[in-house]
N, C-alpha and C positions, 0 to 999 in steps of 0.2 A: 545433452540435457534430456531429462525425462519429460515427456509431454504429459501435461495434466489434461484429463478428459472431464467432461461434464460430471458434476457430482462427486468427483474424487476428493476435493477439498471442502471443508465445512464452509468456507467463505465464497465459494465459486458462484453461487446464485444470489449473493447478498450485495446490497449497496453499502458504502462505507459506514453510514450511520447505523446499520444493523449489525455490524461486526463487533466482536469483542476486541480488546486490545491485542490479544494473542493472534487473532485472525488478521488484524491489520498488519502486524509484524510479519506473519507468514506471507500475506499477499504482497506486501512491499518487497520482501526478499525474492519472491517468485518473479515479479515484474522487473525488478532491478537486474536480476540475472539474465533477463531477456533484453536488457538495454532500454527498458521503458521506465519512466519516472513518474507516471501519473498518480501513483499512490503516495508520493512523497509529501504532498501538502497535508493529506489526512494523517500521515504518520507524525509529521511535525506538530500538527494541531493536538494530537493525542498526548504528545510529550510536552505540552505547554509552550510551544514556540510558535511564532507567527508563520503563516503558510508561505510567506516569501523569504523566510530565514535563509541566509546564505546567498541570496541573489544579489547581483550588482545593483547598487542604488544609482538612480539617475542623477 
């Protein structure tokens, strides 16, 4: 995998609320490829789904 360096991606220095939908999609794909899912809730929210969508219910 190619390592992303500071400033290489438009979303790199932004918090989720500052990102466009395309930037959220790119960030989610990048972190998902690294095995991390912390952008998942924001991605779900942007697509009209609850942030806990797909999680097991107690």
